[in-house]
Structure formats: C-alpha cells, structure tokens
Residue, then its C-alpha position, 0 to 999 in steps of 0.5 A: m633485808t631479813t624477816e624475823q621468824a617466830p620461834r618454833s613451838t614445843v609440844r610436850c606430853t607431860e603425863q609420863e614425865a610427871q610420874a617419874n618426876l614425882l618419884a625423883v623429887l620424893q627421893l630428894c626429900a628422903a635424902g634430905k637434899l632440899r633446903c627450904s625457907q620456914t617463912t616462904h616454904r620456897l626452896s633455896a636457889a641451890a635446892v631448886t637447881a638440884v630439883a631441875e637436874i633430876l627432872q626426867d626431861g628437864d624443866f620447861y625452860p632451862a634458865d627459868p625454873i617452873a616445874a623445879f619451883a613448883w614440885p616442892l610447893l606441891l609436895q608441901a601442900g599435898g602433905l607429902a613433905e614437911l619442913a624439918s630443921g630447914k629441909l623438906a622431909l617426907t611425911t608418912r603419906g609421902r613415904a607411902a607415895l613412893t610405893e603407891p600408883p603415882h596417878d593417885a598421888l598426882r590427883l591428890l596433889w592437884q586437889r590439895w593445891l586447889n584447896r590449900a596452896v602455900l603461895d599466891e601464884f600471882s606473886r610469880i608475875e614479878e613484873i607487876k609491882g605493888q602486890r605486897a602492899a596491904a589489902v591489894l590482892s584478892a584471896a587466891g583460893p577462889r581464883r585458883k578454884t575458878v581456874g580448876e573449874a575452867l580446866a575441868a570444862c575443857a574438851p578432853g583430848q582436844w587442843t585449846q588455845v589459851d586465848d580461846l580458854f580466856a574467852a570461854m572463861r569470861k563467857s561462862g562466868l568463870d571469872f575472878t578479880i585480882a585486885r580487891s577493889d578499884r582503889a587497890l588496882w591503882k597500887l599495881y603497876l609496871q615500872d613506876p607506881q604513878y605513870g605505870s599504874l594499872g588503874y588507868d583505863g585500858f591498862h588492866d585488861w583481862p589477859l593482863l591480870q586474870g589471864r596471867y594468873t590463869l597461865a601461872v596456875l596452868f603452866e606451873y602446876a597443872a602441867t608440872l603434875g602431868l594433867i595437861d599436854i602443852e604447846y609453848v614457845p619462849p616467853v620473850g615477845a610471845r604476848e604483846d598485850y601489855c606493850d601499850n602500858w606505860g613502861g611495857d615497851d621496856l619489858d621483854q615479857l610480862s611473865r615467864y608463862d607468856g609462852l604458853l600457847a595451847l593445852r590439851l587434857n590427857p587421861l590423867s586430868a580426867y581422873a584428877t579433876g573428877r571426870a573419871s572414876v578410874c585412871i589408866p595412865a600412860s606407862a612411864p619408862v622404868d628408870t634403872d638408875c632409881r629402881s633400887v629404892k627400899v622402904l624400911p619397916n621404920f619408914d626410912i628410905v634407902a637408895l641401895d645404889g645411891l640417888r641418881p638423876t632420872r634419865r633425861s631425853a637428848p636435847 
C-alpha cells in the first residue's frame, strides 16, 4: 500500500525577476510582437506564449499562464502601453520606463492597477459560472482596493499563510462581497445553474468567493510585479473548500490560484504600497542578451543585436 505524498512547494522571490521581466515585456511591445483584442484588452494565445518565453524564470506554472497573462494588462492599466492597429505599442511613458529605475515603474503599475484595472480579476475564476449575467458581480474597484489594503497591512519580511490572511481580513473589517445581492448570488454556480448554485447555505463561504478573488489579485498581479515573495504548489488538490458543493467533486481545482500557500512582503512592496518613501531594490542581474537597446531621439526603440529572450534559470 502506497501513501500519496503532498506536492513539494516552491518558494519564489519575485523582486529581481520582476525588474527583468518589465524590461523584456516592454521590449516585446516596442517590437510590435503582441497582438491584442480591442474589446477585451487581452493578448492572443500566441502573444501570451511569446511573453511566457521571455520571462526570466518562466511563468509560475508552465502550462497555465499567470504572469504572462498579467503583464500586458498591467502595462495597459499603467499607461505604459496602448492598443494601436491590433497590437500593443509603447506610450511615451512606456518608452521612458525602458531607461528609468524599474522599481518606480513597478510601483506605478501596482497603484494604477488598484485604481484602473482593465478587467475584473474574478473573471479568471472560470469554474464559477454565471458571472456574465447582468447585475451579478459587485464593482471590482472597491474589492481590489480592499485586497491592496490587506496586503499593505501584512508584516514586512514575515511569511503569512493565506488562510491566516483571510482570517485577518475578516477580523479587521477588510471585507467585500462578490455578488451584488443575495439574489445575484443564486446566479453563480458550479457545473449546473440549478443544483450547483452558490446561493444555497454553506455553498458560498468566504474562502470560496472572497478568498479566491484575493488569491487572484495577489498571485497574478502582486507577485507578477515583484511585490511579494510566494510559496506555492500545483493547484490541483491544493484546496478542498469547494468539494462539498454540488459538482465540486468533479473539479480538480476551483482556480489556477488555489496553490498559493503563503506570501512575504519584500522591500519593493513597502515602496509600492506607500510604507516606505524610498526603495533600495534587490539588484537584478544584467542580461547581456538585452543590453544593446537604444532609445532614439524620436522615441523609437532599436534592439541593436535583436530581441532575445532573457536568461532563464535551469529547471
């Protein structure tokens, strides 16, 4: 008889890689490599793959884009990139970011995301159906800012388990709702709109809705921007809080973010959240493949040796 072992967790310090990834994605935009939907602001599948390939240490999960999905949205929300003829192009601010300290741009992107994100992060919890029905979801802005406040309240340099963060948010009043009303809650469901409705008692507990939204904001945006170091495992089987819901036992995971176990605020997060007035960021290694980039007087960007992927750590 064999005993199934829990998957080994990964600890990832994100501050250095975020600095390198910012430059790499800006370069892709400058080269006109990123096709993007005018309606949804999301990249094409091929463009997401192109972003994933240049991330310094790869995406958090090889088969499910998180950082590769987030970067283009962050650049748009932060005013560093804009749509032009179906592709992302750098704005004047984006061109300037190529030569300015990266921690300033990362702080800008986080603050702009909290105030003017281009999507509701809850839409990325695809297993919860019914979100597109009229007047179902609450406004995303207040939810997002509440998560930002909860992040800023964490103890710097100390690991916080995500379930402890959930408890602290509720205890301190940093709470929000996902559905606009109790009636709207009945329209959210797993698998089947009648039997799998989240309106039933016990089927919409805090970790299931508010918790999953919090995980999405932290994992896909805060970690991508290098604000938090994270510990995580593969999402399949990582959380079982949805399994008692009708249809839940047919799902391997409720979201791609289920594997986030713990987070730690790093020096960049103190700067980005306003807890520190200056930032002494961790030094990112210089990538010799990307060093020959020149900004011309007309703000065109020229990669003298061609655009190449940033270095990636060995698997």
